[in-house]
N, C-alpha and C positions, 0 to 999 in steps of 0.2 A: 635332693636335687642332684648332688654329685653322683650318687648311686645310679640314678636314672641316666645321666649323661655317660657315666662309665659303662653301663650296660649297653647303651646305644652304640658307643664307640666299639665295644667288644663285638657286637653283632655286625657292625659295618666292617670291622677288621676281618672277622671270620668270613663274611660274604666275599670280601676282596680276595682272600686266599683261596676260597673255594672256586671263585670265578676263574682265577688264574690257573687252577689245577685242572679245570675241565679241558678236554681236547679241543684245540683250535686248529683251523686249517692253515697250512703253511705251504709255500712253494719252494721246492728244492732248487738250489742254484748249483751246488757242487758237493761231491763227496771228497772230503779232505783225507780221511783215512777210515779205518774200520769202525771207529767209535766217535767220529766227529764229522758233522756236515755243515754246510752254509745254506741258509734258507731265508726267504722273506717271511718275517713274522711281524704282523701289525704294520705292514708297509715299510719295514726297515730290514736291511741285510744284517743277519745275526749268525754267529757261530754257535752251534748246538752240540753239546757233549752228551752222548748217550749215557744215561745214568746207570750205575751199578755194574758196568762192564769195563773191562780193560783189554783193548785189542793191542797187539804188539805194535811197536813203533815201525815206521817206514824209513826213518832216517836215523843216523847215529847222533843221539842227543843224550842228555843226562837220564831221561826216563828209559831209553833203550839200554843204557849201561846198567841201570838199576834192574830192569827186567832180565838182562842176561845173568846177572848175579843171583837174583831171587829165584829164577826158574832154571838155573844151571844150564844156560845155553850160550853159545857164542853170540856176539853182537850181530854177526852176519846172519845167523839163524833167526835171531829176533826180527831183523829187517825183512828176511824172507817170509816169515810168518805174518809180518805186518802187511806186506804186499798181498799175501793170500787173503787176509781179513778184508782189506780194502776191496779186492776183487769180488769176494763173497757178497759184500754189501751192494756193490754195483749190480751184480747178478740178481740179487733179491729184489731190489727196487726197480731194476730195468730202466725203461724210458719214462716211468711214472714221475711226475713232478708234484702231484697233489698228495700231500701227506698230512697227518694230524700230529699235533704236539701237545703234551701234557707236562707242565712245569710250574715251579713256584720259587725258584731261586737261581742265582748266578754263582759261578766260582770266582776265585781270586783273579782270574784272567778276563772276567766279565762275560764269559761264555754262559749261555743258558744251559742249565743241567735239567735234562728231562727225558721223557719217554716219547718215542716217535712211533706212529702207527701207520701201516700201509693197509688200507681197508680196516679190518678189525684185528689185524695181526700186529703184535708188538715186534718192532724191528729190534729192540734191545734183547728180547728173549730169543729171537731167531739168531742173532749174532752170538749170543752166549752158547747156544746149543749147536749151531751149524757153522758159525763164521770164524772159528779159530780164535776166539776171545776167552778171557778168563774172568772170573768174578773179580770185581774191583777190589784192590787192596790199597789202603791209604798208607803209603810208605812213611808218612810223618807220624803215624800213630802206632808204630811197632815198638 
């Protein structure tokens, strides 16, 4: 009996994860920077961090200082590149508000970590190739 209940729970759990990972429609509210947006997800305003990319910071903060050291740039250059990335994202999305989101977890700041799509194009991939972003490096795992 426990084996059957465990198997059912496993399939329910897998079904839940798969359901959350399927792209769902979202409404863009605001572009925060090159790798973070605010959007309505399931009726709630959420902050969404684009997974697997790291765009430069737009303000002087600890991450900007880390980026300046890691990429051998001045903090001013980091912020300049950050503004460029933010503008590239704005240009790519344009006036579109209807996007799709694929996700299954949150970060320590409670932001959704996911992939965002405009039509069938990955915003994450576009930003990595065209938006002045880098592949994400977890500075805590170095």
